[in-house]
C-alpha positions as CSV (number, residue, x, y, z in Angstrom):
1,M,12.9,16.2,-0.8
2,T,14.3,12.7,-0.2
3,E,13.7,12.4,3.6
4,L,10.9,13.4,5.9
5,I,11.3,13.3,9.7
6,L,8.1,14.1,11.5
7,P,8.8,15.6,14.9
8,N,7.1,14.2,18.0
9,S,5.3,17.6,18.5
10,V,3.2,17.3,15.3
11,S,-0.4,16.4,16.1
12,S,-2.1,17.1,12.8
13,I,-1.4,16.6,9.1
14,G,-3.7,17.8,6.5
15,D,-4.9,15.8,3.5
16,I,-2.5,15.8,0.6
17,A,0.2,17.5,2.6
18,F,3.0,15.5,0.9
19,T,1.6,15.0,-2.6
20,Y,3.9,14.7,-5.6
21,C,6.9,14.0,-3.4
22,S,8.1,11.5,-6.0
23,G,11.7,11.8,-4.7
24,L,10.8,10.9,-1.1
25,E,12.7,7.8,-0.1
26,K,12.6,7.8,3.7
27,I,10.0,8.7,6.2
28,T,10.5,8.6,10.0
29,V,8.2,9.6,12.8
30,E,10.2,10.6,16.0
31,S,9.5,8.4,19.0
32,G,7.1,9.9,21.5
33,N,4.7,11.2,18.9
34,S,1.2,10.6,20.5
35,C,-0.7,10.7,17.2
36,Y,1.6,9.2,14.5
37,D,4.1,6.5,14.1
38,S,6.3,4.8,11.5
39,R,6.1,1.3,13.0
40,D,8.5,-1.5,11.9
41,N,10.6,1.1,10.0
42,C,7.9,1.1,7.3
43,N,8.9,4.4,5.7
44,S,5.3,5.7,6.2
45,I,3.3,7.9,8.5
46,I,0.5,6.0,10.3
47,D,-2.3,7.5,12.3
48,T,-1.7,5.5,15.5
49,E,-5.3,5.6,16.8
50,F,-6.9,4.3,13.5
51,N,-4.1,2.2,12.1
52,T,-4.4,4.2,8.9
53,L,-1.4,4.8,6.7
54,I,-1.7,8.5,5.7
55,V,1.6,9.3,4.0
56,G,3.7,6.8,2.0
57,C,6.7,6.9,-0.3
58,K,8.3,4.8,-2.9
59,N,10.1,2.6,-0.3
60,S,7.1,2.2,2.0
61,V,6.3,-1.3,3.3
62,I,2.8,-1.5,4.7
63,P,2.8,-3.2,8.1
64,N,0.3,-6.0,8.8
65,S,-1.3,-3.9,11.5
66,V,-2.5,-1.2,9.1
67,T,-6.2,-1.6,8.4
68,S,-6.7,1.3,5.9
69,I,-4.8,3.4,3.4
70,G,-5.8,7.1,3.8
71,Y,-7.0,9.6,1.3
72,Y,-4.2,10.5,-1.2
73,A,-1.6,8.7,0.9
74,F,0.7,8.0,-2.1
75,Y,-0.7,10.7,-4.4
76,G,1.9,11.5,-7.1
77,C,4.4,8.9,-5.9
78,S,5.7,8.1,-9.4
79,G,8.7,6.2,-8.0
80,L,6.5,3.6,-6.5
81,T,6.8,0.5,-8.7
82,E,5.5,-2.4,-6.6
83,L,3.1,-2.6,-3.7
84,T,2.0,-5.3,-1.3
85,L,-1.2,-4.8,0.6
86,P,-1.3,-7.0,3.7
87,D,-4.5,-8.9,4.4
88,S,-5.3,-6.5,7.3
89,V,-6.1,-3.7,4.8
90,A,-9.9,-3.5,4.5
91,S,-10.3,-0.1,2.9
92,I,-8.4,2.3,0.6
93,G,-9.3,6.0,0.6
94,D,-10.0,8.3,-2.3
95,G,-7.1,8.9,-4.6
96,A,-4.7,6.9,-2.4
97,F,-2.5,5.9,-5.4
98,I,-3.5,8.5,-7.9
99,C,-0.7,9.4,-10.3
100,C,1.5,6.5,-9.2
101,S,2.4,6.2,-12.9
102,D,5.3,3.7,-12.4
103,L,3.2,1.2,-10.5
104,S,3.5,-2.1,-12.4
105,K,2.7,-4.7,-9.8
106,I,0.2,-4.8,-6.9
107,T,0.0,-7.8,-4.6
108,S,-3.1,-7.9,-2.4
109,L,-3.0,-10.6,0.3
110,A,-6.6,-10.0,1.3
111,E,-9.1,-12.7,0.3
112,I,-11.9,-10.1,0.4
113,P,-11.1,-7.2,-1.9
114,P,-10.5,-4.0,0.1
115,M,-13.2,-1.4,-0.3
116,C,-12.0,1.4,-2.5
117,G,-12.9,5.1,-2.5
118,S,-13.1,7.1,-5.8
119,G,-10.1,7.5,-8.0
120,V,-7.9,5.2,-6.0
121,F,-5.8,4.1,-9.0
122,D,-6.5,7.0,-11.4
123,R,-3.5,7.5,-13.7
124,V,-2.1,4.1,-13.0
125,N,-1.8,2.0,-16.2
126,K,-4.4,-0.7,-15.2
127,T,-3.9,-2.5,-18.5
128,N,-0.2,-3.2,-17.8
129,C,-0.1,-3.2,-14.0
130,E,-0.2,-6.8,-12.7
131,L,-2.7,-7.4,-9.9
132,I,-1.8,-10.6,-7.9
133,V,-4.4,-11.9,-5.4
134,P,-5.1,-15.1,-3.5
135,V,-6.1,-17.7,-6.1
136,I,-9.4,-18.3,-4.3
137,S,-10.2,-14.6,-4.7
138,V,-9.5,-14.0,-8.4
139,T,-13.3,-13.9,-9.3
140,A,-14.1,-11.6,-6.3
141,Y,-11.5,-9.1,-7.5
142,K,-12.7,-9.3,-11.1
143,L,-16.2,-8.4,-9.9
144,A,-15.3,-5.8,-7.2
145,E,-15.6,-2.1,-8.1
146,V,-12.2,-0.5,-8.8
147,W,-10.3,-3.8,-8.8
148,N,-12.3,-4.9,-11.9
149,E,-10.6,-2.1,-13.9
150,F,-7.3,-4.1,-13.9
151,S,-6.8,-6.2,-17.0
152,N,-4.2,-8.5,-15.6
153,I,-5.5,-10.2,-12.4
154,R,-3.6,-13.4,-11.4
155,G,-4.0,-15.7,-8.5
156,F,-1.3,-17.0,-6.2
157,S,-1.2,-19.8,-3.6
158,G,1.8,-19.7,-1.3
159,V,3.4,-22.9,-0.3
160,E,6.1,-23.0,2.3
161,V,8.8,-25.7,2.0
162,T,11.5,-26.5,4.4
163,V,14.8,-27.5,2.7
164,A,18.0,-28.0,4.7
165,D,16.7,-26.1,7.7
166,K,15.8,-23.1,5.6
167,T,12.2,-22.0,4.9
168,R,11.4,-20.6,1.5
169,K,8.2,-19.4,0.1
170,I,7.4,-20.8,-3.3
171,V,4.6,-19.2,-5.3
172,V,2.6,-21.8,-7.3
173,E,0.6,-20.4,-10.2
């Protein structure tokens, strides 16, 4: 399966409903669904009431309005190689990224490490996967449960520079 279209009539999705859909590239929630959305064309299913991303795919972009990643949301998504967690994400549910074996780079924009359930990054190569966090938070991530399992934690500080009427983000390490 490469594409998932969730009809507006769906009001309940069970845990791990779309696990091991490593070929899934596009997720759309039909407009008018009162329980779920795919805001900002994020290629994800979001529980509208709780702002929780509950199903993701290898092309998901987590919107800034999402506050949590649900249980097993990306379970078995081996095609996921990079991930950016906006600073709005405060918690990540059990097994959210379990078996995302191709994950090689995680950028977390949160200064406070998100709380993690059990097995969040099981079967992710935490020795080789690069974890990039705000430079002022490197120590916090190195001490936080789950995050401290990553061997390669680096800090970033973003600097925006305007050159010839164009804004570019430059990462200073």
